[in-house]
Structure formats: C-alpha cells, structure tokens
N, C-alpha and C positions, 0 to 999 in steps of 0.2 A: 265206654267208660274212660279210656285213656285220653280221648279228645277233650272231654269235659274237664278232666284233671289238668291236662296240659294248658288249656285256656285259663283255668283259675291260677295256675302258676305264672303264666306269662302276663295276664292282664288284670288279675285280681289282687287282693291284699291279704296277707296272713291275718289270722290263722285260716287254713284251708281244711275242710272236713269232707270226708266221703261217707256216704250211708248207702247201703244196699238193702233192698227189701224184696224178698222172693215170695210170691204168692202165685196167682195165676199168670203173672208176668213178672219180669225182673225190673225193678225201678231203681235207677241209679241217681243219687242226688249228690251234687258237689256244691258246697257252700264256701263263701269267702267273705271277707269284711268290706269289699268294695260295693258301692251301691250302683255302679254302672252296669246296666243291663246289656246282654249280648244282642247282636243284630245279625240277621241272616243276610248274607250277601253272596253274589256270584263273582267268583274270582276270574280275572282275565287269564289267558293262557300264559302270559309273562309273569304273573304273580307267583311268588314262592309260597304264600300262605293264603288263608281265607276260605278254604274249602271244608274245613272240619265241621263246622256247625251245619252246613248244608248236607254233609254225609250223615251226621247224626239225625237230622230231620228226615232223611230218606230211609234210614234203617229202623228208626223207632216207630212204634205205633202212635205215640204221642210224645211231645216234649214241651218244655216251657220254662219259665223263670218266675220267681216270686221274690218280692222284697221281704226282708226279715228285720227284726230289731237291730241286728248286728251287721247287716249287709244284704246279701242275696243268695238264693239257691237256684241252681240250674238243674233240671231233672229230665230224664228220658225214660220212657217205658218201653221195654223190649219184650217181644213175644217169646214165650217158651213153647217148645214143641210138646205134644201130649206126654211123651216119655220122660220129659224133664220135670214135670210138676205132678 
C-alpha cells in the first residue's frame, strides 16, 4: 500500500485517494488525477529507485491499472490468510 501511495505522490497529480476493500483478499486502490499509467521496469544496481512496482507485482496475487474519468487508479490484490478473513 505504501508503495502505491508513494508513487501517486511522486508521479501523480492531486487529488490522491486511497480505497481499501477487504473480502476474501485485500484490495488496495490508489487513484490520482494523472492519466500517465505506471510501467514495470527492472532497476539497475546503481539506481536509487524503480523497484517498488516490481515488488508490488511479486507480492500481490494480481495488480493493474485502469483509466478513470478523472485520471487513473492503480490497484493490488493481496491474499489474506484463512485466520484473517
């Protein structure tokens, strides 16, 4: 969640919104007013950034982005252990 919010703050445009939906999985959605979609890239060892979305993709069951009337939404679906739901 913090990676998606950080990316929205650094690369998106206000206003930024966070939405959490807990059912059989936790879905985290971060929306902002920018229409620029994120892209997955592999950072070089010397890069200071660029690993966040790759980490999100590895930890999430699914993730993606969608355009909205006012910008875009990036979402990640995280598994819940049986005791958590």
